[in-house]
C-alpha positions in Angstrom: 320.5 -126.9 20.5 317.7 -124.5 19.1 318.3 -125.7 15.7 318.0 -129.4 16.5 314.6 -128.4 17.9 313.3 -126.6 14.8 314.6 -129.4 12.7 312.3 -132.0 14.9 309.3 -129.7 14.6 309.7 -129.2 11.3 310.0 -133.2 10.4 307.7 -134.2 13.1 303.8 -134.7 11.7 301.2 -132.3 11.0 297.6 -133.4 11.5 295.3 -131.5 8.4 292.0 -132.2 7.3 294.1 -133.5 3.8 295.6 -136.0 6.2 292.8 -137.6 7.9 293.0 -141.6 8.9 290.1 -143.1 7.0 289.8 -146.3 9.4 288.5 -143.5 11.7 286.7 -141.1 9.7 285.4 -144.0 6.5 282.6 -140.9 5.5 284.9 -138.4 4.9 287.0 -140.3 3.1 284.0 -141.6 1.1 282.9 -138.4 0.5 286.8 -136.9 -0.5 287.0 -140.7 -2.8 284.0 -139.6 -4.9 284.0 -135.4 -4.9 288.2 -135.1 -4.4 287.9 -131.5 -5.3 285.5 -130.5 -2.2 286.5 -128.3 0.1 288.3 -130.3 3.0 286.5 -128.3 5.7 283.1 -128.9 4.1 283.7 -132.8 3.6 284.5 -132.8 7.5 281.7 -130.9 8.1 279.0 -133.1 5.9 280.8 -136.2 7.8 280.5 -135.2 11.5 276.5 -134.1 10.2 276.0 -137.6 8.3 277.3 -139.6 11.2 275.7 -138.2 13.6 272.3 -138.8 12.5 272.8 -141.8 11.0 273.7 -143.2 14.8 270.7 -141.1 16.1 268.5 -142.7 13.0 270.3 -146.1 13.4 271.4 -145.7 9.4 274.5 -145.8 7.5 276.5 -142.6 6.6 277.9 -144.1 3.6 274.9 -145.6 2.3 273.6 -141.5 2.3 276.9 -140.3 1.3 276.2 -142.8 -2.2 272.6 -141.6 -2.3 273.4 -137.8 -1.9 276.2 -138.5 -5.2 273.1 -139.8 -7.1 270.7 -137.1 -6.6 273.0 -133.8 -6.6 276.6 -135.5 -6.4 276.6 -134.1 -2.8 276.1 -130.3 -3.8 272.9 -128.2 -2.0 270.7 -127.3 -5.2 267.4 -127.7 -6.3 266.1 -129.0 -9.3 263.9 -127.0 -11.5 261.4 -128.0 -13.7 259.5 -125.1 -16.4 255.6 -125.3 -16.2 253.1 -123.6 -17.7 250.9 -121.2 -15.5 247.3 -120.4 -16.5 245.8 -117.3 -15.7 242.4 -115.4 -16.1 242.6 -111.7 -16.5 239.1 -109.3 -16.3 239.4 -105.6 -16.7 236.4 -103.2 -17.8 234.3 -105.9 -17.5 236.4 -108.3 -20.0 238.0 -111.2 -19.6 240.4 -113.4 -21.1 242.7 -116.1 -19.9 246.6 -116.6 -21.1 249.4 -118.6 -19.7 253.3 -118.1 -19.1 256.1 -120.3 -18.9 257.5 -120.0 -15.1 260.3 -122.1 -13.6 259.2 -124.0 -10.3 261.4 -125.8 -7.5 260.4 -129.7 -7.6 263.6 -130.9 -5.5 265.2 -129.6 -2.5 268.9 -129.7 -0.9 270.9 -132.2 -1.5 268.3 -135.6 -1.1 266.1 -133.8 -3.5 263.0 -134.0 -1.7 260.3 -133.6 -4.1 257.7 -131.2 -3.1 254.6 -133.5 -2.6 256.8 -135.4 0.1 257.8 -132.0 1.6 254.3 -130.9 2.1 253.5 -134.8 2.8 255.9 -134.8 6.3 255.8 -130.8 7.0 259.1 -129.9 6.3 260.1 -126.4 6.1 261.6 -126.3 2.5 263.5 -122.9 3.5 265.6 -125.0 6.2 266.0 -128.0 3.4 267.5 -125.3 1.0 269.5 -123.3 3.7 270.2 -125.9 6.6 272.4 -128.4 5.8 271.3 -130.0 8.8 268.3 -129.9 8.5 268.4 -131.7 5.5 270.4 -134.4 6.3 267.9 -135.3 9.4 265.2 -135.3 7.1 267.1 -137.9 4.8 267.7 -140.1 7.6 264.8 -139.9 9.5 262.5 -140.9 6.1 265.0 -143.5 5.3 264.3 -145.1 8.5 261.0 -144.7 8.1 261.0 -146.1 4.3 262.9 -149.3 5.6 260.4 -149.9 8.4 257.9 -149.6 5.7 259.5 -152.1 3.1 261.3 -154.1 5.7 260.2 -157.2 3.9 262.7 -156.8 1.2 265.2 -157.3 3.4 268.9 -155.5 2.4 267.1 -153.9 0.0 264.1 -152.0 1.9 266.7 -148.6 2.2 265.3 -148.3 -1.9 261.5 -147.6 -1.0 263.2 -144.0 -0.2 263.0 -143.8 -4.2 260.2 -145.6 -4.8 257.9 -148.4 -4.2 257.6 -149.6 -7.7 260.3 -152.4 -8.6 261.2 -151.5 -11.8 261.9 -147.5 -10.0 263.6 -149.2 -7.1 265.7 -151.6 -9.0 267.3 -148.6 -11.3 267.6 -146.9 -8.3 269.1 -149.5 -6.5 272.1 -149.6 -9.7 271.9 -145.9 -9.8 273.3 -145.8 -5.9 275.4 -148.6 -5.8 277.5 -148.0 -8.6 279.1 -145.3 -5.3 279.3 -147.7 -2.7 282.4 -149.6 -4.3 
């Protein structure tokens, strides 16, 4: 009897993150399809966060995955850019101008919010960098606002999230749609 019980336990299906029902967890499965090497637990965490805020703000979590893929391949990273800093130094009554190259962060978090957007909307850049939930919530807040602002574009209103310029929106639509198939 004991051997039969062990045999039954060994062949009974176990549920792990790798054996997820994609009809129930579409977002998770899309993440794993697009980034197969992402840790299962991390994918499920991201999926749950995306799904929760999509529901709260009336957004599409699959579209958010596609946008995240376009921006950073669903990685939490900052975009850096080199710039030149000019400065003036005075010493002993003499002043001179000089310059140096500095690396600055221009875009933050998985959805690559630009510094101007961060300042304009009063986002906390440190939380955007360090708090995945905060980053995702801001994505859906901005997306819902941009869709309202560009409602005349109907099904493509979401592209205003990237730009209001038709040429840039069209390129962005093409770039994001390749992750939606």
